[in-house]
C-alpha positions in Angstrom: 68.8 -42.4 28.3 71.4 -40.5 26.2 70.0 -38.4 23.3 70.3 -39.8 19.9 72.9 -38.1 17.6 70.2 -36.3 15.7 68.6 -34.8 18.8 72.0 -34.0 20.4 72.8 -31.9 17.3 69.6 -29.8 17.7 70.1 -29.3 21.3 73.7 -28.1 20.4 72.3 -25.8 17.7 69.7 -24.4 20.0 72.4 -23.6 22.6 74.7 -21.8 20.1 71.5 -19.8 18.8 70.7 -18.9 22.4 74.4 -17.6 23.1 74.4 -15.5 19.8 71.1 -14.0 20.7 72.2 -13.1 24.3 75.7 -12.1 23.7 75.8 -10.9 20.1 78.3 -12.2 17.4 80.8 -14.7 18.5 83.8 -16.6 17.0 83.7 -20.4 16.6 86.3 -20.4 19.3 84.2 -18.4 21.7 81.3 -20.7 20.9 83.5 -23.6 21.9 84.6 -22.0 25.2 81.0 -20.9 26.1 79.3 -24.4 25.2 82.0 -26.7 26.5 81.7 -28.6 23.1 84.5 -30.0 21.1 86.0 -28.2 18.4 84.9 -30.5 15.6 81.3 -30.4 17.1 81.4 -26.5 17.0 82.6 -26.6 13.5 79.7 -29.0 12.5 76.9 -26.9 14.1 78.4 -23.6 12.7 78.2 -25.3 9.1 74.7 -26.5 9.8 73.4 -23.2 11.0 75.0 -21.3 8.2 73.6 -23.8 5.6 70.1 -23.3 7.2 70.4 -19.5 6.9 70.2 -19.1 10.5 73.5 -17.6 11.1 75.9 -15.8 8.9 79.5 -14.2 9.0 79.0 -10.6 10.2 82.7 -9.5 10.5 85.9 -10.6 12.2 87.1 -10.5 15.7 89.7 -7.8 16.8 92.3 -10.4 17.6 95.7 -10.3 15.8 95.2 -13.5 14.1 93.2 -13.5 10.9 91.5 -16.3 8.9 88.6 -18.6 9.6 89.0 -18.7 13.2 88.5 -14.9 13.5 85.1 -15.0 11.7 82.4 -13.5 13.7 78.9 -15.4 13.3 75.7 -13.7 14.2 72.0 -14.4 13.8 70.7 -13.9 10.2 68.0 -11.3 11.1 66.2 -11.5 7.9 65.7 -15.2 7.9 62.2 -14.8 9.4 60.0 -12.1 11.0 58.2 -12.1 14.2 55.1 -10.3 15.6 53.7 -9.6 19.1 50.3 -8.6 20.0 49.2 -7.0 23.3 45.5 -7.5 23.8 43.7 -5.4 26.5 40.1 -4.7 27.1 40.2 -1.5 25.6 42.4 -1.9 22.5 45.4 -3.8 21.0 49.1 -2.9 20.2 51.2 -4.9 17.7 54.9 -4.9 16.8 56.7 -6.7 14.0 60.4 -7.4 14.4 63.2 -9.4 12.7 64.8 -12.7 14.1 67.0 -10.6 16.4 64.2 -9.1 18.0 64.6 -5.6 16.4 61.3 -3.8 16.0 60.5 -3.0 12.3 57.1 -1.3 13.0 54.5 -0.9 15.8 50.9 0.1 15.6 48.0 0.5 18.1 44.2 0.9 17.8 41.6 1.4 20.5 38.6 -0.8 20.7 35.6 0.6 22.4 34.3 -1.7 25.3 30.7 -1.5 23.5 32.1 -2.8 20.1 30.4 -6.0 19.0 32.5 -9.1 18.9 32.8 -9.5 15.0 33.8 -5.7 14.5 36.2 -5.8 17.4 37.9 -9.0 16.0 38.2 -7.5 12.5 39.7 -4.3 13.9 42.4 -6.2 15.8 43.1 -8.5 12.9 43.2 -5.7 10.4 45.8 -3.9 12.7 48.0 -6.9 12.6 47.9 -7.4 8.8 48.5 -3.6 8.1 51.6 -3.8 10.4 52.9 -6.9 8.7 52.4 -5.4 5.4 54.1 -2.2 6.6 57.1 -4.0 7.8 57.4 -6.0 4.5 57.4 -9.3 6.5 57.3 -11.8 3.9 58.1 -14.7 6.3 56.2 -14.1 9.5 57.0 -17.1 11.5 55.4 -16.7 14.8 52.9 -14.4 16.3 52.6 -14.4 20.1 49.4 -13.0 21.8 49.5 -11.7 25.1 46.1 -11.6 26.7 44.4 -11.2 30.1 42.7 -14.4 31.4 43.6 -18.1 31.8 45.4 -20.0 29.2 44.5 -23.7 29.2 47.8 -25.7 29.7 46.4 -28.8 27.6 45.1 -26.9 24.6 47.0 -23.6 24.8 43.8 -21.8 24.2 42.4 -18.7 26.1 39.7 -19.8 28.5 36.3 -18.3 28.9 36.9 -15.7 31.7 34.2 -13.7 33.5 34.6 -10.0 32.8 36.6 -10.3 29.7 35.3 -9.4 26.1 34.3 -12.4 24.1 36.3 -11.2 21.1 39.6 -12.1 23.0 38.7 -15.7 22.7 37.6 -15.4 19.1 40.8 -13.4 18.1 43.3 -16.2 18.0 41.3 -18.5 15.7 40.8 -15.6 13.3 44.4 -14.6 13.3 45.5 -18.2 12.5 42.9 -18.3 9.6 44.1 -15.0 8.2 47.9 -15.7 8.6 47.9 -19.5 7.5 51.8 -19.8 7.4 52.3 -18.2 10.9 52.4 -20.0 14.0 50.0 -18.2 16.5 50.7 -18.7 20.2 48.6 -17.2 23.1 50.0 -16.5 26.5 48.9 -14.8 29.6 49.8 -11.1 29.6 51.4 -11.3 33.2 53.4 -14.4 32.4 54.8 -12.6 29.5 55.6 -9.5 31.5 57.3 -11.6 33.9 59.6 -13.1 31.2 60.4 -9.7 30.0 61.5 -8.4 33.4 63.7 -11.6 33.9 65.4 -11.0 30.5 65.5 -7.2 30.2 64.1 -5.6 33.5 64.0 -5.5 37.1 64.7 -9.3 37.7 67.6 -9.8 35.5 69.5 -11.3 38.4 66.8 -13.5 39.7 66.1 -17.1 38.9 63.2 -17.1 41.4 60.8 -14.3 41.9 57.1 -13.2 41.5 55.7 -10.4 39.3 52.6 -8.7 40.9 50.8 -7.1 38.0 49.3 -3.8 38.7 47.5 -2.5 35.8 43.8 -2.4 34.8 43.4 -5.5 36.8 45.7 -7.5 39.1 47.6 -10.8 38.4 50.7 -12.5 39.3 53.4 -14.5 37.6 55.6 -17.2 39.2 59.1 -17.9 38.1 60.7 -20.7 40.2 64.3 -21.8 39.4 64.3 -20.0 36.0 60.9 -21.8 34.9 57.6 -20.2 34.5 55.0 -21.9 36.5 51.4 -21.9 35.2 49.6 -24.3 37.6 47.4 -27.4 37.0 44.8 -25.5 35.2 46.9 -22.6 34.1 45.7 -20.3 36.9 48.7 -19.8 39.0 48.9 -16.2 40.0 45.2 -15.3 39.9 45.9 -13.1 42.8 42.8 -10.9 42.1 40.7 -13.6 43.6 42.7 -13.7 46.8 40.5 -13.0 49.8 42.1 -10.1 51.9 40.8 -7.8 54.5 39.4 -4.4 53.8 37.1 -5.4 51.0 33.3 -5.4 50.9 33.0 -9.0 50.8 34.5 -12.3 49.5 35.3 -13.1 45.8 33.3 -15.9 44.1 34.1 -18.2 41.4 33.1 -16.0 38.7 33.8 -12.5 40.3 36.9 -11.3 41.9 35.3 -8.2 43.6 35.9 -8.8 47.1 39.4 -10.0 46.5 42.7 -8.3 46.2 41.6 -7.0 42.8 39.2 -4.6 44.7 42.1 -3.1 46.6 44.7 -2.8 43.7 43.1 -2.6 40.5 43.3 0.7 38.5 39.8 1.8 39.5 40.5 0.8 43.1 43.8 3.0 43.1 41.9 5.9 41.5 39.2 5.9 44.2 41.9 5.7 46.8 43.6 8.7 45.2 40.3 10.5 45.4 39.8 9.8 49.0 43.2 11.4 49.6 42.3 14.4 47.3 45.2 13.7 45.0 44.6 16.0 42.0 45.4 15.0 38.5 44.4 15.2 34.9 42.9 11.9 35.0 40.0 13.1 37.1 39.3 15.6 34.3 38.0 12.6 32.2 35.0 11.1 33.8 35.4 7.8 32.0 39.2 7.4 32.9 39.6 4.4 34.8 42.3 2.6 33.2 45.9 1.8 34.0 47.4 4.8 32.5 45.1 7.0 34.4 45.9 5.3 37.7 49.5 5.3 37.0 49.5 9.0 36.4 48.0 9.7 39.7 50.6 7.5 41.4 53.4 8.9 39.6 52.1 12.5 40.6 51.8 11.5 44.2 55.3 10.2 44.3 56.8 13.4 42.9 54.8 15.5 45.3 56.0 13.4 48.3 59.5 13.5 47.1 59.4 17.2 46.8 58.1 17.6 50.2 60.8 15.3 51.5 63.5 17.3 49.8 62.2 20.6 51.0 62.1 19.5 54.6 65.6 18.2 54.4 67.0 21.5 53.2 64.6 23.7 55.2 62.7 25.3 52.4 59.4 23.6 53.1 56.4 26.2 53.2 54.9 26.9 56.5 51.6 25.7 57.7 50.2 22.1 57.4 51.5 19.8 54.5 47.8 19.5 53.3 48.0 23.0 52.1 50.0 22.1 48.9 48.9 18.4 48.6 52.1 17.0 49.6 50.9 15.4 52.9 48.0 14.1 51.1 50.3 12.5 48.5 52.5 10.8 51.3 49.4 9.3 53.0 48.0 8.1 49.6 51.3 6.2 49.0 51.3 4.8 52.6 47.6 3.7 52.1 48.5 2.1 48.7 51.6 0.3 50.2 49.3 -1.0 52.9 46.9 -2.7 50.3 49.8 -4.0 48.1 51.6 -5.5 51.2 48.6 -7.8 51.8 49.2 -9.5 48.3 53.0 -9.6 48.6 53.0 -11.0 52.2 50.5 -13.7 51.0 52.8 -14.5 48.0 55.8 -14.7 50.4 54.0 -17.0 52.8 53.1 -19.5 50.0 56.2 -19.4 47.8 59.0 -17.6 49.5 60.3 -16.2 46.3 62.7 -13.7 47.8 61.8 -11.1 45.5 58.6 -9.5 44.2 58.5 -7.1 41.3 55.6 -4.5 41.2 54.8 -4.6 37.5 52.4 -3.0 35.2 51.9 0.7 34.7 51.2 1.3 38.4 54.2 -0.8 39.7 56.4 1.2 37.3 54.9 4.7 38.2 55.3 4.0 41.9 58.9 3.3 41.3 61.3 2.8 44.3 59.2 5.0 46.6 56.3 2.7 46.4 58.4 -0.4 46.3 60.2 0.6 49.5 57.2 1.4 51.4 55.6 -2.1 50.5 58.9 -4.0 51.4 58.9 -2.1 54.7 55.4 -3.3 55.5 56.0 -7.0 54.4 59.0 -7.2 56.6 56.5 -6.5 59.6 53.8 -9.0 58.3 56.1 -11.9 57.3 59.2 -13.5 58.8 60.4 -14.3 55.2 62.9 -11.9 53.8 61.2 -10.4 50.6 62.8 -7.8 48.5 60.3 -5.6 46.7 61.4 -4.0 43.3 59.7 -1.7 40.9 59.2 -2.8 37.3 61.5 -1.3 34.7 59.3 -2.1 31.8 55.9 -1.4 33.1 53.0 -1.9 30.7 55.5 -2.5 27.8 56.7 -5.8 29.4 53.7 -7.6 27.8 54.8 -6.7 24.3 58.4 -7.2 25.0 57.7 -10.7 26.6 55.5 -11.7 23.7 58.3 -10.7 21.2 61.0 -12.6 23.2 58.7 -15.6 23.3 58.0 -15.4 19.6 61.8 -15.1 19.1 62.7 -18.0 21.0 60.0 -20.3 19.4 61.0 -19.3 16.0 64.6 -20.1 16.4 64.1 -23.4 18.1 61.6 -24.4 15.3 63.9 -23.4 12.6 66.9 -25.1 14.1 64.9 -28.4 14.4 64.9 -30.8 11.3 61.6 -32.4 10.4 60.9 -35.5 12.5 63.4 -34.7 15.4 61.9 -34.1 18.7 64.8 -32.7 20.9 62.4 -32.0 23.9 61.8 -35.8 24.2 65.3 -36.4 25.5 68.1 -34.7 27.2 71.8 -34.6 26.6 74.4 -32.9 24.8 76.9 -33.7 22.0 80.6 -34.2 22.6 
């Protein structure tokens, strides 16, 4: 069924906004060429978007011809503000940006694991409110919250998950109450990281890939044919519960110990580093078991192993066994870690055949190409399905970036949609 004229206009407006967001300022002629729409249709959408305050003239093209056809139109950055909140078990980070996604301010606050639910929620909400005031965000349109755990696809709410603080689930409702004019959206942190890696990171050239999250915990996000797949209950990618060899038992419905989580989470990586006598500042802090601590050790091991390889190549390696300076231990640690990660990647490949897996999170980024190459080599031995393994470009910052991108897309689509029109109920395009 063809779209109604009003729906077609909204679809065209969204398309134009998406192009302006991705490519920067464009002339009406360039919009015509990129959208395939007729000249009158483009002229109408430019007038609509300008009247709505969503785009504005930001200059002229460098072409010889002057006049209306040379005007460059760009997103009106101050039309609305956006916010993104990255919620972890030990703290929160918030950023506020304009409609172009340019950051206006950023703030973070630790929240101790023994903090009661009420005070923890208040700390997080107060941080968001201070950031909004600091950015002078008078029109905060959308706040996207990235959190660990399952998101109910029917309600969009964070589901009760074993092992996660209660304040995570209470937070969204309090934010909506304290920011009544703002749309508050919650999404799984790994899903947001995958969207960011697809837009700005390691998977920019891939429509189908899986992000394997390696941080404080483990998770996966599935992008198939350019679309994020959440699963029937929102649990697609809960790879921490995947039964794998090498663990102390089997996972249960309420506990992922015994699953892939036991091999690849930050505490597991730190235990593996200790077994291989990888020294690092993280071990100077008895309570350090987080993603940043594990990532620091992995990065340290990568540098040690690379230094040894260079020294062997140019003949300057010191005499005696490699263990004397720790480099041999570093290489063996990376090999052992790659063995573990390959179990998860090979399982993903066997079920989804994505062709590409990105090692995300702080640990995936710290391992870099050295760890990714080791994992890819092992997966090639475990699976007949060709799977490229890449290191994250964005690391832990991908969650906040993905949340901001999601908020930006949501706000632009909402602002471009007149009341009473549902462009998602039909498909089609204007002439």
